[in-house]
PDB file with one MODEL, atoms N, CA, C and O in Angstrom:
MODEL        1
ATOM      1  N   MET A   1      15.981 129.065 268.684  1.00  0.00           N
ATOM      2  CA  MET A   1      17.154 128.364 268.203  1.00  0.00           C
ATOM      3  C   MET A   1      16.969 127.991 266.742  1.00  0.00           C
ATOM      4  O   MET A   1      15.903 127.540 266.323  1.00  0.00           O
ATOM      5  N   THR A   2      17.985 128.183 266.016  1.00  0.00           N
ATOM      6  CA  THR A   2      17.933 127.775 264.613  1.00  0.00           C
ATOM      7  C   THR A   2      18.729 126.484 264.448  1.00  0.00           C
ATOM      8  O   THR A   2      19.759 126.262 265.084  1.00  0.00           O
ATOM      9  N   ALA A   3      18.212 125.667 263.585  1.00  0.00           N
ATOM     10  CA  ALA A   3      18.880 124.381 263.348  1.00  0.00           C
ATOM     11  C   ALA A   3      20.126 124.592 262.498  1.00  0.00           C
ATOM     12  O   ALA A   3      20.164 125.436 261.603  1.00  0.00           O
ATOM     13  N   ALA A   4      21.119 123.813 262.804  1.00  0.00           N
ATOM     14  CA  ALA A   4      22.359 123.885 262.020  1.00  0.00           C
ATOM     15  C   ALA A   4      22.083 123.347 260.621  1.00  0.00           C
ATOM     16  O   ALA A   4      21.333 122.383 260.463  1.00  0.00           O
ATOM     17  N   PRO A   5      22.680 123.961 259.615  1.00  0.00           N
ATOM     18  CA  PRO A   5      22.456 123.462 258.250  1.00  0.00           C
ATOM     19  C   PRO A   5      22.974 122.028 258.120  1.00  0.00           C
ATOM     20  O   PRO A   5      24.036 121.673 258.631  1.00  0.00           O
ATOM     21  N   SER A   6      22.198 121.242 257.431  1.00  0.00           N
ATOM     22  CA  SER A   6      22.622 119.847 257.277  1.00  0.00           C
ATOM     23  C   SER A   6      23.786 119.772 256.293  1.00  0.00           C
ATOM     24  O   SER A   6      23.835 120.532 255.325  1.00  0.00           O
ATOM     25  N   PRO A   7      24.705 118.873 256.535  1.00  0.00           N
ATOM     26  CA  PRO A   7      25.856 118.753 255.632  1.00  0.00           C
ATOM     27  C   PRO A   7      25.392 118.261 254.264  1.00  0.00           C
ATOM     28  O   PRO A   7      24.390 117.557 254.140  1.00  0.00           O
ATOM     29  N   THR A   8      26.136 118.645 253.261  1.00  0.00           N
ATOM     30  CA  THR A   8      25.778 118.210 251.906  1.00  0.00           C
ATOM     31  C   THR A   8      25.929 116.701 251.824  1.00  0.00           C
ATOM     32  O   THR A   8      26.928 116.135 252.269  1.00  0.00           O
ATOM     33  N   PRO A   9      24.924 116.062 251.252  1.00  0.00           N
ATOM     34  CA  PRO A   9      25.030 114.609 251.172  1.00  0.00           C
ATOM     35  C   PRO A   9      26.132 114.203 250.194  1.00  0.00           C
ATOM     36  O   PRO A   9      26.279 114.767 249.109  1.00  0.00           O
ATOM     37  N   THR A  10      26.876 113.227 250.612  1.00  0.00           N
ATOM     38  CA  THR A  10      27.933 112.709 249.741  1.00  0.00           C
ATOM     39  C   THR A  10      27.382 111.508 248.989  1.00  0.00           C
ATOM     40  O   THR A  10      26.609 110.727 249.543  1.00  0.00           O
ATOM     41  N   PRO A  11      27.773 111.357 247.740  1.00  0.00           N
ATOM     42  CA  PRO A  11      27.264 110.216 246.985  1.00  0.00           C
ATOM     43  C   PRO A  11      27.768 108.910 247.606  1.00  0.00           C
ATOM     44  O   PRO A  11      28.939 108.779 247.961  1.00  0.00           O
ATOM     45  N   LYS A  12      26.862 107.967 247.722  1.00  0.00           N
ATOM     46  CA  LYS A  12      27.233 106.685 248.317  1.00  0.00           C
ATOM     47  C   LYS A  12      27.946 105.821 247.278  1.00  0.00           C
ATOM     48  O   LYS A  12      27.515 105.702 246.131  1.00  0.00           O
ATOM     49  N   THR A  13      29.014 105.246 247.705  1.00  0.00           N
ATOM     50  CA  THR A  13      29.708 104.302 246.834  1.00  0.00           C
ATOM     51  C   THR A  13      29.324 102.899 247.288  1.00  0.00           C
ATOM     52  O   THR A  13      29.194 102.640 248.484  1.00  0.00           O
ATOM     53  N   GLY A  14      29.148 102.017 246.347  1.00  0.00           N
ATOM     54  CA  GLY A  14      28.756 100.656 246.680  1.00  0.00           C
ATOM     55  C   GLY A  14      29.875  99.914 247.397  1.00  0.00           C
ATOM     56  O   GLY A  14      31.061 100.163 247.181  1.00  0.00           O
ATOM     57  N   HIS A  15      29.468  99.024 248.227  1.00  0.00           N
ATOM     58  CA  HIS A  15      30.427  98.199 248.955  1.00  0.00           C
ATOM     59  C   HIS A  15      31.089  97.223 247.990  1.00  0.00           C
ATOM     60  O   HIS A  15      30.400  96.552 247.221  1.00  0.00           O
ATOM     61  N   VAL A  16      32.399  97.135 248.020  1.00  0.00           N
ATOM     62  CA  VAL A  16      33.136  96.192 247.188  1.00  0.00           C
ATOM     63  C   VAL A  16      33.733  95.143 248.118  1.00  0.00           C
ATOM     64  O   VAL A  16      34.623  95.453 248.910  1.00  0.00           O
ATOM     65  N   PRO A  17      33.248  93.893 248.028  1.00  0.00           N
ATOM     66  CA  PRO A  17      33.787  92.861 248.920  1.00  0.00           C
ATOM     67  C   PRO A  17      35.258  92.599 248.630  1.00  0.00           C
ATOM     68  O   PRO A  17      35.671  92.528 247.473  1.00  0.00           O
ATOM     69  N   GLU A  18      36.035  92.458 249.678  1.00  0.00           N
ATOM     70  CA  GLU A  18      37.452  92.138 249.541  1.00  0.00           C
ATOM     71  C   GLU A  18      37.684  90.709 249.980  1.00  0.00           C
ATOM     72  O   GLU A  18      37.029  90.211 250.895  1.00  0.00           O
ATOM     73  N   ARG A  19      38.618  90.059 249.320  1.00  0.00           N
ATOM     74  CA  ARG A  19      39.006  88.703 249.667  1.00  0.00           C
ATOM     75  C   ARG A  19      40.524  88.645 249.720  1.00  0.00           C
ATOM     76  O   ARG A  19      41.205  89.572 249.283  1.00  0.00           O
ATOM     77  N   THR A  20      41.051  87.544 250.263  1.00  0.00           N
ATOM     78  CA  THR A  20      42.491  87.353 250.392  1.00  0.00           C
ATOM     79  C   THR A  20      42.915  86.124 249.614  1.00  0.00           C
ATOM     80  O   THR A  20      42.285  85.071 249.714  1.00  0.00           O
ATOM     81  N   CYS A  21      43.979  86.254 248.841  1.00  0.00           N
ATOM     82  CA  CYS A  21      44.525  85.133 248.076  1.00  0.00           C
ATOM     83  C   CYS A  21      45.139  84.128 249.058  1.00  0.00           C
ATOM     84  O   CYS A  21      45.883  84.520 249.957  1.00  0.00           O
ATOM     85  N   VAL A  22      44.834  82.846 248.894  1.00  0.00           N
ATOM     86  CA  VAL A  22      45.370  81.833 249.799  1.00  0.00           C
ATOM     87  C   VAL A  22      46.851  81.586 249.565  1.00  0.00           C
ATOM     88  O   VAL A  22      47.515  81.002 250.422  1.00  0.00           O
ATOM     89  N   ALA A  23      47.389  82.015 248.428  1.00  0.00           N
ATOM     90  CA  ALA A  23      48.798  81.788 248.121  1.00  0.00           C
ATOM     91  C   ALA A  23      49.677  82.954 248.570  1.00  0.00           C
ATOM     92  O   ALA A  23      50.644  82.749 249.303  1.00  0.00           O
ATOM     93  N   CYS A  24      49.352  84.171 248.139  1.00  0.00           N
ATOM     94  CA  CYS A  24      50.221  85.325 248.428  1.00  0.00           C
ATOM     95  C   CYS A  24      49.705  86.199 249.569  1.00  0.00           C
ATOM     96  O   CYS A  24      50.412  87.098 250.024  1.00  0.00           O
ATOM     97  N   ARG A  25      48.482  85.945 250.037  1.00  0.00           N
ATOM     98  CA  ARG A  25      47.852  86.684 251.141  1.00  0.00           C
ATOM     99  C   ARG A  25      47.566  88.151 250.800  1.00  0.00           C
ATOM    100  O   ARG A  25      47.400  88.967 251.706  1.00  0.00           O
ATOM    101  N   ARG A  26      47.506  88.492 249.528  1.00  0.00           N
ATOM    102  CA  ARG A  26      47.194  89.858 249.115  1.00  0.00           C
ATOM    103  C   ARG A  26      45.687  90.061 249.141  1.00  0.00           C
ATOM    104  O   ARG A  26      44.934  89.203 248.681  1.00  0.00           O
ATOM    105  N   ARG A  27      45.244  91.203 249.682  1.00  0.00           N
ATOM    106  CA  ARG A  27      43.818  91.541 249.724  1.00  0.00           C
ATOM    107  C   ARG A  27      43.480  92.378 248.510  1.00  0.00           C
ATOM    108  O   ARG A  27      44.158  93.358 248.202  1.00  0.00           O
ATOM    109  N   ARG A  28      42.412  91.976 247.817  1.00  0.00           N
ATOM    110  CA  ARG A  28      41.967  92.683 246.621  1.00  0.00           C
ATOM    111  C   ARG A  28      40.455  92.566 246.533  1.00  0.00           C
ATOM    112  O   ARG A  28      39.818  91.883 247.335  1.00  0.00           O
ATOM    113  N   ALA A  29      39.896  93.248 245.541  1.00  0.00           N
ATOM    114  CA  ALA A  29      38.458  93.149 245.297  1.00  0.00           C
ATOM    115  C   ALA A  29      38.123  91.723 244.867  1.00  0.00           C
ATOM    116  O   ALA A  29      38.911  91.075 244.177  1.00  0.00           O
ATOM    117  N   GLN A  30      36.976  91.247 245.267  1.00  0.00           N
ATOM    118  CA  GLN A  30      36.575  89.864 245.009  1.00  0.00           C
ATOM    119  C   GLN A  30      36.610  89.501 243.520  1.00  0.00           C
ATOM    120  O   GLN A  30      36.932  88.365 243.169  1.00  0.00           O
ATOM    121  N   GLY A  31      36.285  90.443 242.657  1.00  0.00           N
ATOM    122  CA  GLY A  31      36.241  90.173 241.227  1.00  0.00           C
ATOM    123  C   GLY A  31      37.595  89.907 240.600  1.00  0.00           C
ATOM    124  O   GLY A  31      37.657  89.455 239.457  1.00  0.00           O
ATOM    125  N   GLU A  32      38.682  90.172 241.312  1.00  0.00           N
ATOM    126  CA  GLU A  32      40.022  89.969 240.784  1.00  0.00           C
ATOM    127  C   GLU A  32      40.578  88.588 241.112  1.00  0.00           C
ATOM    128  O   GLU A  32      41.753  88.317 240.868  1.00  0.00           O
ATOM    129  N   PHE A  33      39.748  87.725 241.658  1.00  0.00           N
ATOM    130  CA  PHE A  33      40.182  86.391 242.070  1.00  0.00           C
ATOM    131  C   PHE A  33      39.444  85.298 241.309  1.00  0.00           C
ATOM    132  O   PHE A  33      38.377  85.520 240.736  1.00  0.00           O
ATOM    133  N   LEU A  34      40.041  84.117 241.321  1.00  0.00           N
ATOM    134  CA  LEU A  34      39.349  82.898 240.909  1.00  0.00           C
ATOM    135  C   LEU A  34      38.888  82.240 242.196  1.00  0.00           C
ATOM    136  O   LEU A  34      39.648  82.167 243.161  1.00  0.00           O
ATOM    137  N   ARG A  35      37.662  81.763 242.221  1.00  0.00           N
ATOM    138  CA  ARG A  35      37.160  81.096 243.416  1.00  0.00           C
ATOM    139  C   ARG A  35      37.173  79.597 243.178  1.00  0.00           C
ATOM    140  O   ARG A  35      36.625  79.107 242.191  1.00  0.00           O
ATOM    141  N   LEU A  36      37.795  78.887 244.080  1.00  0.00           N
ATOM    142  CA  LEU A  36      37.844  77.433 244.007  1.00  0.00           C
ATOM    143  C   LEU A  36      37.017  76.870 245.153  1.00  0.00           C
ATOM    144  O   LEU A  36      37.054  77.396 246.265  1.00  0.00           O
ATOM    145  N   SER A  37      36.276  75.811 244.887  1.00  0.00           N
ATOM    146  CA  SER A  37      35.520  75.148 245.943  1.00  0.00           C
ATOM    147  C   SER A  37      35.500  73.656 245.663  1.00  0.00           C
ATOM    148  O   SER A  37      35.775  73.217 244.546  1.00  0.00           O
ATOM    149  N   ARG A  38      35.175  72.895 246.672  1.00  0.00           N
ATOM    150  CA  ARG A  38      35.141  71.437 246.527  1.00  0.00           C
ATOM    151  C   ARG A  38      33.847  71.006 245.864  1.00  0.00           C
ATOM    152  O   ARG A  38      32.773  71.539 246.143  1.00  0.00           O
ATOM    153  N   ASP A  39      33.975  70.032 244.985  1.00  0.00           N
ATOM    154  CA  ASP A  39      32.764  69.466 244.390  1.00  0.00           C
ATOM    155  C   ASP A  39      32.333  68.264 245.235  1.00  0.00           C
ATOM    156  O   ASP A  39      32.932  67.991 246.275  1.00  0.00           O
ATOM    157  N   ALA A  40      31.311  67.556 244.798  1.00  0.00           N
ATOM    158  CA  ALA A  40      30.778  66.425 245.560  1.00  0.00           C
ATOM    159  C   ALA A  40      31.803  65.301 245.715  1.00  0.00           C
ATOM    160  O   ALA A  40      31.726  64.520 246.664  1.00  0.00           O
ATOM    161  N   ASP A  41      32.764  65.214 244.787  1.00  0.00           N
ATOM    162  CA  ASP A  41      33.789  64.167 244.850  1.00  0.00           C
ATOM    163  C   ASP A  41      34.960  64.553 245.746  1.00  0.00           C
ATOM    164  O   ASP A  41      35.867  63.745 245.948  1.00  0.00           O
ATOM    165  N   GLY A  42      34.960  65.765 246.284  1.00  0.00           N
ATOM    166  CA  GLY A  42      36.036  66.213 247.150  1.00  0.00           C
ATOM    167  C   GLY A  42      37.192  66.861 246.412  1.00  0.00           C
ATOM    168  O   GLY A  42      38.210  67.175 247.029  1.00  0.00           O
ATOM    169  N   ARG A  43      37.066  67.070 245.108  1.00  0.00           N
ATOM    170  CA  ARG A  43      38.114  67.722 244.321  1.00  0.00           C
ATOM    171  C   ARG A  43      37.859  69.222 244.273  1.00  0.00           C
ATOM    172  O   ARG A  43      36.712  69.668 244.276  1.00  0.00           O
ATOM    173  N   TRP A  44      38.936  69.990 244.230  1.00  0.00           N
ATOM    174  CA  TRP A  44      38.823  71.441 244.135  1.00  0.00           C
ATOM    175  C   TRP A  44      38.679  71.821 242.682  1.00  0.00           C
ATOM    176  O   TRP A  44      39.446  71.361 241.836  1.00  0.00           O
ATOM    177  N   ARG A  45      37.700  72.658 242.383  1.00  0.00           N
ATOM    178  CA  ARG A  45      37.455  73.122 241.010  1.00  0.00           C
ATOM    179  C   ARG A  45      37.126  74.609 241.034  1.00  0.00           C
ATOM    180  O   ARG A  45      36.681  75.157 242.043  1.00  0.00           O
ATOM    181  N   GLU A  46      37.359  75.244 239.885  1.00  0.00           N
ATOM    182  CA  GLU A  46      36.958  76.646 239.762  1.00  0.00           C
ATOM    183  C   GLU A  46      35.443  76.693 239.775  1.00  0.00           C
ATOM    184  O   GLU A  46      34.784  75.924 239.075  1.00  0.00           O
ATOM    185  N   GLN A  47      34.896  77.588 240.565  1.00  0.00           N
ATOM    186  CA  GLN A  47      33.453  77.667 240.680  1.00  0.00           C
ATOM    187  C   GLN A  47      32.935  78.871 239.926  1.00  0.00           C
ATOM    188  O   GLN A  47      33.424  79.988 240.096  1.00  0.00           O
ATOM    189  N   GLU A  48      31.956  78.636 239.106  1.00  0.00           N
ATOM    190  CA  GLU A  48      31.290  79.698 238.373  1.00  0.00           C
ATOM    191  C   GLU A  48      29.812  79.649 238.741  1.00  0.00           C
ATOM    192  O   GLU A  48      29.302  78.605 239.148  1.00  0.00           O
ATOM    193  N   GLY A  49      29.145  80.749 238.599  1.00  0.00           N
ATOM    194  CA  GLY A  49      27.723  80.782 238.913  1.00  0.00           C
ATOM    195  C   GLY A  49      27.498  80.959 240.399  1.00  0.00           C
ATOM    196  O   GLY A  49      28.325  81.559 241.085  1.00  0.00           O
ATOM    197  N   PRO A  50      26.375  80.439 240.910  1.00  0.00           N
ATOM    198  CA  PRO A  50      26.050  80.637 242.325  1.00  0.00           C
ATOM    199  C   PRO A  50      27.127  80.027 243.224  1.00  0.00           C
ATOM    200  O   PRO A  50      27.604  78.917 242.988  1.00  0.00           O
ATOM    201  N   ARG A  51      27.488  80.769 244.241  1.00  0.00           N
ATOM    202  CA  ARG A  51      28.537  80.303 245.140  1.00  0.00           C
ATOM    203  C   ARG A  51      27.920  79.611 246.343  1.00  0.00           C
ATOM    204  O   ARG A  51      27.123  80.197 247.076  1.00  0.00           O
ATOM    205  N   THR A  52      28.297  78.372 246.529  1.00  0.00           N
ATOM    206  CA  THR A  52      27.824  77.631 247.694  1.00  0.00           C
ATOM    207  C   THR A  52      29.018  77.016 248.394  1.00  0.00           C
ATOM    208  O   THR A  52      30.014  76.674 247.755  1.00  0.00           O
ATOM    209  N   GLY A  53      28.921  76.877 249.680  1.00  0.00           N
ATOM    210  CA  GLY A  53      29.978  76.230 250.451  1.00  0.00           C
ATOM    211  C   GLY A  53      31.199  77.112 250.639  1.00  0.00           C
ATOM    212  O   GLY A  53      31.256  78.251 250.175  1.00  0.00           O
ATOM    213  N   ARG A  54      32.157  76.552 251.324  1.00  0.00           N
ATOM    214  CA  ARG A  54      33.391  77.278 251.611  1.00  0.00           C
ATOM    215  C   ARG A  54      34.292  77.252 250.384  1.00  0.00           C
ATOM    216  O   ARG A  54      34.463  76.212 249.748  1.00  0.00           O
ATOM    217  N   GLY A  55      34.851  78.375 250.066  1.00  0.00           N
ATOM    218  CA  GLY A  55      35.712  78.464 248.900  1.00  0.00           C
ATOM    219  C   GLY A  55      37.057  79.057 249.264  1.00  0.00           C
ATOM    220  O   GLY A  55      37.251  79.569 250.366  1.00  0.00           O
ATOM    221  N   ALA A  56      37.977  78.981 248.327  1.00  0.00           N
ATOM    222  CA  ALA A  56      39.297  79.568 248.473  1.00  0.00           C
ATOM    223  C   ALA A  56      39.529  80.462 247.263  1.00  0.00           C
ATOM    224  O   ALA A  56      39.128  80.124 246.149  1.00  0.00           O
ATOM    225  N   TYR A  57      40.172  81.592 247.481  1.00  0.00           N
ATOM    226  CA  TYR A  57      40.395  82.546 246.406  1.00  0.00           C
ATOM    227  C   TYR A  57      41.871  82.594 246.040  1.00  0.00           C
ATOM    228  O   TYR A  57      42.741  82.594 246.911  1.00  0.00           O
ATOM    229  N   VAL A  58      42.141  82.635 244.723  1.00  0.00           N
ATOM    230  CA  VAL A  58      43.502  82.707 244.204  1.00  0.00           C
ATOM    231  C   VAL A  58      43.540  83.851 243.184  1.00  0.00           C
ATOM    232  O   VAL A  58      42.595  84.022 242.414  1.00  0.00           O
ATOM    233  N   CYS A  59      44.619  84.632 243.175  1.00  0.00           N
ATOM    234  CA  CYS A  59      44.750  85.727 242.218  1.00  0.00           C
ATOM    235  C   CYS A  59      44.569  85.210 240.797  1.00  0.00           C
ATOM    236  O   CYS A  59      45.220  84.244 240.397  1.00  0.00           O
ATOM    237  N   ALA A  60      43.693  85.844 240.041  1.00  0.00           N
ATOM    238  CA  ALA A  60      43.399  85.404 238.677  1.00  0.00           C
ATOM    239  C   ALA A  60      44.487  85.811 237.696  1.00  0.00           C
ATOM    240  O   ALA A  60      44.679  85.148 236.676  1.00  0.00           O
ATOM    241  N   ASP A  61      45.201  86.894 237.990  1.00  0.00           N
ATOM    242  CA  ASP A  61      46.171  87.419 237.034  1.00  0.00           C
ATOM    243  C   ASP A  61      47.621  87.157 237.424  1.00  0.00           C
ATOM    244  O   ASP A  61      48.529  87.755 236.848  1.00  0.00           O
ATOM    245  N   SER A  62      47.853  86.277 238.388  1.00  0.00           N
ATOM    246  CA  SER A  62      49.207  86.050 238.873  1.00  0.00           C
ATOM    247  C   SER A  62      49.564  84.565 238.857  1.00  0.00           C
ATOM    248  O   SER A  62      49.299  83.859 239.830  1.00  0.00           O
ATOM    249  N   PRO A  63      50.156  84.087 237.778  1.00  0.00           N
ATOM    250  CA  PRO A  63      50.547  82.671 237.728  1.00  0.00           C
ATOM    251  C   PRO A  63      51.508  82.263 238.844  1.00  0.00           C
ATOM    252  O   PRO A  63      51.606  81.080 239.167  1.00  0.00           O
ATOM    253  N   ALA A  64      52.207  83.210 239.429  1.00  0.00           N
ATOM    254  CA  ALA A  64      53.083  82.873 240.556  1.00  0.00           C
ATOM    255  C   ALA A  64      52.275  82.311 241.723  1.00  0.00           C
ATOM    256  O   ALA A  64      52.777  81.489 242.490  1.00  0.00           O
ATOM    257  N   CYS A  65      51.036  82.748 241.856  1.00  0.00           N
ATOM    258  CA  CYS A  65      50.173  82.255 242.940  1.00  0.00           C
ATOM    259  C   CYS A  65      49.667  80.843 242.659  1.00  0.00           C
ATOM    260  O   CYS A  65      49.127  80.194 243.554  1.00  0.00           O
ATOM    261  N   TRP A  66      49.832  80.365 241.445  1.00  0.00           N
ATOM    262  CA  TRP A  66      49.321  79.049 241.081  1.00  0.00           C
ATOM    263  C   TRP A  66      50.355  77.954 241.290  1.00  0.00           C
ATOM    264  O   TRP A  66      50.069  76.783 241.042  1.00  0.00           O
ATOM    265  N   ALA A  67      51.547  78.312 241.740  1.00  0.00           N
ATOM    266  CA  ALA A  67      52.603  77.330 241.956  1.00  0.00           C
ATOM    267  C   ALA A  67      52.217  76.390 243.103  1.00  0.00           C
ATOM    268  O   ALA A  67      51.647  76.809 244.111  1.00  0.00           O
ATOM    269  N   GLU A  68      52.541  75.127 242.918  1.00  0.00           N
ATOM    270  CA  GLU A  68      52.166  74.106 243.905  1.00  0.00           C
ATOM    271  C   GLU A  68      52.643  74.453 245.309  1.00  0.00           C
ATOM    272  O   GLU A  68      51.893  74.308 246.274  1.00  0.00           O
ATOM    273  N   LYS A  69      53.872  74.906 245.426  1.00  0.00           N
ATOM    274  CA  LYS A  69      54.430  75.207 246.737  1.00  0.00           C
ATOM    275  C   LYS A  69      53.633  76.276 247.472  1.00  0.00           C
ATOM    276  O   LYS A  69      53.474  76.196 248.690  1.00  0.00           O
ATOM    277  N   ARG A  70      53.133  77.269 246.756  1.00  0.00           N
ATOM    278  CA  ARG A  70      52.385  78.354 247.385  1.00  0.00           C
ATOM    279  C   ARG A  70      50.964  77.921 247.757  1.00  0.00           C
ATOM    280  O   ARG A  70      50.333  78.545 248.610  1.00  0.00           O
ATOM    281  N   LEU A  71      50.465  76.873 247.134  1.00  0.00           N
ATOM    282  CA  LEU A  71      49.092  76.417 247.392  1.00  0.00           C
ATOM    283  C   LEU A  71      49.009  75.362 248.493  1.00  0.00           C
ATOM    284  O   LEU A  71      47.911  74.999 248.914  1.00  0.00           O
ATOM    285  N   ARG A  72      50.146  74.868 248.960  1.00  0.00           N
ATOM    286  CA  ARG A  72      50.141  73.779 249.955  1.00  0.00           C
ATOM    287  C   ARG A  72      49.427  74.136 251.247  1.00  0.00           C
ATOM    288  O   ARG A  72      48.765  73.285 251.842  1.00  0.00           O
ATOM    289  N   ARG A  73      49.551  75.387 251.693  1.00  0.00           N
ATOM    290  CA  ARG A  73      48.930  75.781 252.960  1.00  0.00           C
ATOM    291  C   ARG A  73      47.419  75.584 252.912  1.00  0.00           C
ATOM    292  O   ARG A  73      46.821  75.098 253.872  1.00  0.00           O
ATOM    293  N   ALA A  74      46.808  75.961 251.795  1.00  0.00           N
ATOM    294  CA  ALA A  74      45.356  75.910 251.698  1.00  0.00           C
ATOM    295  C   ALA A  74      44.831  74.559 251.234  1.00  0.00           C
ATOM    296  O   ALA A  74      43.769  74.125 251.678  1.00  0.00           O
ATOM    297  N   PHE A  75      45.565  73.886 250.341  1.00  0.00           N
ATOM    298  CA  PHE A  75      45.024  72.685 249.709  1.00  0.00           C
ATOM    299  C   PHE A  75      45.714  71.391 250.134  1.00  0.00           C
ATOM    300  O   PHE A  75      45.275  70.306 249.754  1.00  0.00           O
ATOM    301  N   GLY A  76      46.764  71.491 250.902  1.00  0.00           N
ATOM    302  CA  GLY A  76      47.438  70.310 251.417  1.00  0.00           C
ATOM    303  C   GLY A  76      47.872  69.355 250.319  1.00  0.00           C
ATOM    304  O   GLY A  76      48.545  69.757 249.370  1.00  0.00           O
ATOM    305  N   ALA A  77      47.486  68.084 250.448  1.00  0.00           N
ATOM    306  CA  ALA A  77      47.896  67.047 249.507  1.00  0.00           C
ATOM    307  C   ALA A  77      47.325  67.264 248.109  1.00  0.00           C
ATOM    308  O   ALA A  77      47.858  66.727 247.138  1.00  0.00           O
ATOM    309  N   GLN A  78      46.263  68.035 247.993  1.00  0.00           N
ATOM    310  CA  GLN A  78      45.663  68.276 246.677  1.00  0.00           C
ATOM    311  C   GLN A  78      46.304  69.459 245.952  1.00  0.00           C
ATOM    312  O   GLN A  78      45.881  69.800 244.847  1.00  0.00           O
ATOM    313  N   ALA A  79      47.307  70.087 246.546  1.00  0.00           N
ATOM    314  CA  ALA A  79      47.957  71.248 245.934  1.00  0.00           C
ATOM    315  C   ALA A  79      48.507  70.960 244.534  1.00  0.00           C
ATOM    316  O   ALA A  79      48.342  71.808 243.657  1.00  0.00           O
ATOM    317  N   PRO A  80      49.152  69.813 244.271  1.00  0.00           N
ATOM    318  CA  PRO A  80      49.653  69.570 242.909  1.00  0.00           C
ATOM    319  C   PRO A  80      48.533  69.532 241.870  1.00  0.00           C
ATOM    320  O   PRO A  80      48.695  70.043 240.762  1.00  0.00           O
ATOM    321  N   VAL A  81      47.405  68.931 242.224  1.00  0.00           N
ATOM    322  CA  VAL A  81      46.280  68.837 241.292  1.00  0.00           C
ATOM    323  C   VAL A  81      45.676  70.211 241.047  1.00  0.00           C
ATOM    324  O   VAL A  81      45.361  70.562 239.910  1.00  0.00           O
ATOM    325  N   VAL A  82      45.515  70.989 242.115  1.00  0.00           N
ATOM    326  CA  VAL A  82      44.945  72.334 241.989  1.00  0.00           C
ATOM    327  C   VAL A  82      45.872  73.208 241.146  1.00  0.00           C
ATOM    328  O   VAL A  82      45.413  73.952 240.279  1.00  0.00           O
ATOM    329  N   SER A  83      47.174  73.115 241.401  1.00  0.00           N
ATOM    330  CA  SER A  83      48.143  73.891 240.641  1.00  0.00           C
ATOM    331  C   SER A  83      48.073  73.546 239.158  1.00  0.00           C
ATOM    332  O   SER A  83      48.056  74.437 238.309  1.00  0.00           O
ATOM    333  N   GLN A  84      48.033  72.272 238.853  1.00  0.00           N
ATOM    334  CA  GLN A  84      47.975  71.850 237.452  1.00  0.00           C
ATOM    335  C   GLN A  84      46.674  72.314 236.793  1.00  0.00           C
ATOM    336  O   GLN A  84      46.677  72.713 235.629  1.00  0.00           O
ATOM    337  N   THR A  85      45.578  72.264 237.523  1.00  0.00           N
ATOM    338  CA  THR A  85      44.294  72.724 237.000  1.00  0.00           C
ATOM    339  C   THR A  85      44.352  74.214 236.650  1.00  0.00           C
ATOM    340  O   THR A  85      43.878  74.628 235.593  1.00  0.00           O
ATOM    341  N   LEU A  86      44.934  75.007 237.541  1.00  0.00           N
ATOM    342  CA  LEU A  86      45.042  76.445 237.294  1.00  0.00           C
ATOM    343  C   LEU A  86      45.982  76.737 236.121  1.00  0.00           C
ATOM    344  O   LEU A  86      45.699  77.612 235.303  1.00  0.00           O
ATOM    345  N   LEU A  87      47.087  76.012 236.037  1.00  0.00           N
ATOM    346  CA  LEU A  87      48.022  76.233 234.934  1.00  0.00           C
ATOM    347  C   LEU A  87      47.405  75.828 233.601  1.00  0.00           C
ATOM    348  O   LEU A  87      47.623  76.503 232.595  1.00  0.00           O
ATOM    349  N   ASN A  88      46.637  74.737 233.576  1.00  0.00           N
ATOM    350  CA  ASN A  88      45.960  74.328 232.352  1.00  0.00           C
ATOM    351  C   ASN A  88      44.898  75.348 231.954  1.00  0.00           C
ATOM    352  O   ASN A  88      44.679  75.588 230.767  1.00  0.00           O
ATOM    353  N   ARG A  89      44.251  75.938 232.928  1.00  0.00           N
ATOM    354  CA  ARG A  89      43.234  76.954 232.661  1.00  0.00           C
ATOM    355  C   ARG A  89      43.847  78.128 231.931  1.00  0.00           C
ATOM    356  O   ARG A  89      43.234  78.687 231.021  1.00  0.00           O
ATOM    357  N   SER A  90      45.065  78.510 232.325  1.00  0.00           N
ATOM    358  CA  SER A  90      45.702  79.678 231.715  1.00  0.00           C
ATOM    359  C   SER A  90      46.059  79.417 230.262  1.00  0.00           C
ATOM    360  O   SER A  90      46.077  80.354 229.464  1.00  0.00           O
ATOM    361  N   THR A  91      46.343  78.172 229.893  1.00  0.00           N
ATOM    362  CA  THR A  91      46.653  77.874 228.498  1.00  0.00           C
ATOM    363  C   THR A  91      45.406  77.780 227.665  1.00  0.00           C
ATOM    364  O   THR A  91      45.471  77.907 226.442  1.00  0.00           O
ATOM    365  N   ASP A  92      44.254  77.556 228.301  1.00  0.00           N
ATOM    366  CA  ASP A  92      42.981  77.448 227.574  1.00  0.00           C
ATOM    367  C   ASP A  92      42.359  78.811 227.286  1.00  0.00           C
ATOM    368  O   ASP A  92      41.452  78.911 226.459  1.00  0.00           O
ATOM    369  N   LEU A  93      42.830  79.855 227.950  1.00  0.00           N
ATOM    370  CA  LEU A  93      42.248  81.175 227.763  1.00  0.00           C
ATOM    371  C   LEU A  93      42.643  81.753 226.406  1.00  0.00           C
ATOM    372  O   LEU A  93      43.780  81.580 225.969  1.00  0.00           O
ATOM    373  N   PRO A  94      41.721  82.434 225.740  1.00  0.00           N
ATOM    374  CA  PRO A  94      42.080  83.075 224.469  1.00  0.00           C
ATOM    375  C   PRO A  94      43.030  84.237 224.702  1.00  0.00           C
ATOM    376  O   PRO A  94      42.902  84.962 225.689  1.00  0.00           O
ATOM    377  N   ARG A  95      43.965  84.411 223.815  1.00  0.00           N
ATOM    378  CA  ARG A  95      44.934  85.510 223.900  1.00  0.00           C
ATOM    379  C   ARG A  95      44.339  86.781 223.323  1.00  0.00           C
ATOM    380  O   ARG A  95      43.685  86.751 222.280  1.00  0.00           O
ATOM    381  N   ALA A  96      44.563  87.884 223.994  1.00  0.00           N
ATOM    382  CA  ALA A  96      44.011  89.166 223.509  1.00  0.00           C
ATOM    383  C   ALA A  96      44.936  89.795 222.483  1.00  0.00           C
ATOM    384  O   ALA A  96      44.642  90.872 221.964  1.00  0.00           O
TER     385      ALA A  96
ENDMDL
END
């Protein structure tokens, strides 16, 4: 018996983690989101660096997702503060 020829190896593509926006429920690559998590004071803040604890993801390029009404499901009573934080962040970014 002769062995069947082995199939040509296909190049492996790296796994790209997907996340879901808490406002619009769109699934995208993790790098396309802003990650928010609670700090020690219980306030939601954008998290940079090492990720610890439970976080929520919001589309980074869609100000429509930053509207208070769309954030209520995930952030409840803190939705107005989170919305204002995200909107202020967008004005602080340098323009290209």
